C-alpha positions in Angstrom: 0.8 -5.5 -9.5 0.9 -4.4 -13.1 1.8 -0.8 -13.3 2.1 -0.4 -17.1 -1.3 0.7 -18.3 -4.7 1.4 -16.6 -7.2 -1.4 -17.4 -10.3 -0.4 -19.5 -12.8 -1.7 -16.9 -14.6 0.7 -14.6 -13.6 1.1 -10.9 -15.4 -1.4 -8.8 -15.0 0.8 -5.6 -15.3 4.4 -6.7 -15.7 5.8 -3.3 -12.8 4.0 -1.9 -10.6 5.1 -4.8 -11.7 8.7 -4.3 -10.8 8.7 -0.6 -7.6 6.8 -1.3 -6.5 9.6 -3.7 -8.1 12.4 -1.5 -6.1 12.0 1.5 -2.8 11.7 -0.4 -3.7 14.7 -2.4 -4.8 16.8 0.6 -1.6 16.3 2.5 0.5 17.1 -0.5 -1.8 20.1 -1.5 -1.9 21.5 2.0 2.1 21.3 2.3 2.5 22.9 -1.0 -0.1 25.7 -0.7 0.3 26.3 3.1 3.1 28.8 2.8 0.7 31.1 0.8 -1.9 31.2 3.7 0.1 30.6 7.1 3.2 32.0 8.4 3.3 29.6 11.4 5.5 26.6 10.8 3.7 24.8 13.7 0.4 24.9 12.0 1.9 23.7 8.6 3.7 20.8 10.4 0.7 19.7 12.6 -1.8 19.8 9.7 0.4 18.2 7.1 1.4 15.5 9.3 -2.1 15.0 10.5 -3.4 14.7 6.9 -0.4 12.2 6.1 -1.2 10.2 9.0 -5.0 10.0 8.0 -3.7 8.9 4.5 -1.5 6.1 6.2 -4.3 4.9 8.3 -6.8 4.9 5.4 -4.4 3.1 3.0 -3.3 0.5 5.6 -6.7 -0.3 7.1 -9.3 0.5 4.4 -8.2 1.0 0.8 -5.6 -1.6 1.0 -8.2 -4.3 2.0 -10.8 -3.2 -0.5 -8.7 -2.2 -3.5 -6.0 -4.9 -3.5 -7.3 -7.4 -0.9 -4.2 -7.1 1.4 -3.5 -5.9 4.9 -0.4 -5.8 6.9 0.7 -4.9 10.5 3.8 -5.2 12.7 3.9 -6.7 16.1 6.5 -7.0 18.7 6.8 -10.6 20.1 7.8 -11.8 23.6 11.5 -11.6 22.8 11.2 -8.0 21.7 11.6 -8.7 18.0 9.6 -7.0 15.3 7.3 -9.4 13.3 5.6 -8.6 10.2 2.1 -10.0 9.9 0.2 -10.3 6.5 -3.3 -11.0 5.6 -4.8 -11.4 2.1 -7.9 -12.5 0.6 -8.2 -16.1 -0.5 -6.8 -16.9 -4.0 -10.1 -16.9 -5.7 -11.1 -13.6 -4.4 -7.7 -12.1 -5.2 -8.0 -13.3 -8.7 -11.2 -11.4 -8.9 -10.0 -8.1 -7.7 -10.6 -5.1 -10.0 -7.5 -4.4 -12.1 -8.3 -0.6 -12.4 -8.7 -0.4 -8.6 -5.5 -2.2 -8.0 -3.7 -0.2 -10.7 -4.8 3.2 -8.9 -3.7 1.8 -5.5 -0.2 0.9 -6.4 0.5 3.9 -8.7 -0.7 6.4 -6.2 1.2 4.6 -3.4 4.5 5.1 -5.4 3.8 8.6 -6.8 3.0 10.0 -3.4 6.3 8.8 -2.2 8.2 10.2 -5.2 6.3 13.6 -4.6 7.6 13.7 -1.0 11.2 12.9 -2.2 10.9 15.9 -4.7 9.6 18.2 -2.0 12.4 17.1 0.3 14.9 17.8 -2.3 13.5 21.4 -2.8 13.7 21.8 1.1 17.3 20.8 1.0 18.1 23.2 -1.9 16.4 26.1 -0.1 18.1 25.1 3.2 14.9 24.6 5.1 15.6 22.0 7.6 12.3 22.5 9.4 10.3 21.7 6.3 12.5 18.8 5.6 11.3 17.5 9.0 7.7 17.7 7.7 8.7 15.9 4.5 10.6 13.3 6.3 7.6 12.4 8.6 5.4 12.2 5.5 7.8 10.3 3.4 8.2 7.8 6.4 4.5 7.1 6.5 4.3 6.7 2.8 7.3 4.4 2.6 5.9 2.3 5.6 2.8 1.6 3.4 4.8 0.9 0.4 7.1 -1.6 2.3 4.3 -3.2 4.1 2.0 -3.7 1.0 4.9 -4.9 -1.0 6.0 -7.4 1.6 2.3 -8.3 1.9 1.9 -8.7 -2.0 5.0 -11.0 -2.1 3.7 -13.1 0.8 0.3 -13.5 -1.0 2.2 -14.6 -4.2 4.0 -17.2 -2.1 0.8 -18.5 -0.7 -0.6 -18.8 -4.2 2.4 -20.8 -5.3 2.3 -23.1 -2.2 -1.5 -23.6 -2.8 -0.9 -24.4 -6.3 1.9 -26.8 -5.6 -0.1 -28.4 -2.9 -3.1 -28.8 -5.3 -1.0 -30.3 -8.1 0.8 -32.7 -5.8 -2.6 -33.9 -4.3 -4.0 -34.3 -7.8 -1.0 -36.3 -8.9 -1.1 -38.4 -5.7 -4.7 -39.2 -6.3 -4.2 -39.9 -10.0 -1.3 -42.3 -9.2 -3.4 -43.9 -6.5 -6.4 -44.4 -8.7 -4.1 -45.9 -11.4 -2.7 -48.4 -9.1 -6.1 -49.3 -7.5 -7.4 -50.2 -11.0 -4.7 -52.8 -11.6 
């Protein structure tokens, strides 16, 4: 997850990147521009939250898998405890992920949340509690994806470290065994 500069290679999945950005931009744009066209708060609330929910679903189930090779979900076990579940591609496939796709995925994930926070601050300043509710729902969806994918990314790194340690240990063991079998 390198957020410094976009890599110079082309996007490997331009359609996925387009839709990844489209749903985020459409929710934000509709919320910002809706006051010009609609006087009904209910329409603004329903359409904005619907677009944010579409973005949540697309990121969680489609673009997260394709652009960064990660997937997360949350289950409730038999004891009623919430359990995070993570899936990632195998280490070889993760290493081959397109860096530009990954860069776009992570940056838009964070920028969208920052945009919702800024819009929430404007709603607070203007004393618009109803619009703060819209922003709160959209920010919650955005934050859920950030938390889920960040945890998933950390889990993938742990899996990589465990795989590397296991591989090194087995190589050392086989080297030592072959050294003693020669003697």
